[in-house]
C-alpha positions in Angstrom: 0.0 0.0 0.0 2.9 2.4 0.8 4.4 1.7 -2.7 1.1 2.5 -4.4 0.7 5.7 -2.4 4.2 6.8 -3.5 3.4 6.0 -7.1 0.1 7.8 -7.2 1.2 10.8 -5.1 4.8 11.1 -6.3 7.8 11.6 -4.2 9.5 14.7 -3.0 13.3 15.3 -3.2 14.9 18.3 -1.5 18.1 19.7 -3.3 20.7 22.2 -2.2 22.2 24.6 -4.8 25.4 26.6 -4.0 25.2 29.3 -6.7 28.5 30.9 -5.9 30.6 27.7 -6.0 28.8 25.5 -8.7 27.8 22.8 -6.2 24.6 20.8 -5.7 23.6 18.4 -3.0 20.7 16.0 -2.4 19.2 15.5 1.1 18.5 12.0 2.2 15.5 13.2 4.2 13.7 16.6 4.4 15.0 17.0 8.0 18.7 16.8 7.1 21.0 19.6 8.2 22.2 21.5 5.1 25.7 21.8 6.6 26.0 18.0 6.6 24.7 17.4 3.0 27.2 15.8 0.6 27.8 18.2 -2.2 29.2 17.5 -5.7 30.2 19.8 -8.6 27.4 20.5 -11.1 28.1 18.5 -14.2 27.3 20.2 -17.5 24.4 19.1 -19.6 22.6 17.2 -16.9 19.2 17.5 -15.1 21.1 18.9 -12.1 22.8 21.5 -14.3 19.4 22.6 -15.8 17.9 22.9 -12.3 20.9 24.7 -10.9 20.9 27.3 -13.6 17.1 27.9 -13.4 16.9 28.1 -9.6 20.1 30.2 -9.1 19.1 32.7 -11.8 15.6 33.1 -10.3 16.8 33.4 -6.8 20.0 35.4 -7.3 18.8 37.5 -10.3 22.2 36.9 -12.0 23.9 34.1 -13.9 25.3 31.5 -11.5 28.9 30.4 -11.4 29.7 28.0 -14.2 32.3 25.4 -13.4 34.8 24.6 -16.1 
């Protein structure tokens, strides 16, 4: 029944974006401390890159840092 509920309602995933350093992180649960989240560099041409650019631009009102 839990699996059916997840399929019909979808699942939520909380992400962290560091717009000044080109990093993103995914929380294991919604209650995780952001300071303890494992972060990784944003890889170009991925879903994470697309989300990173969109969120950072809308929040910071400037183009985010682009890792090389």
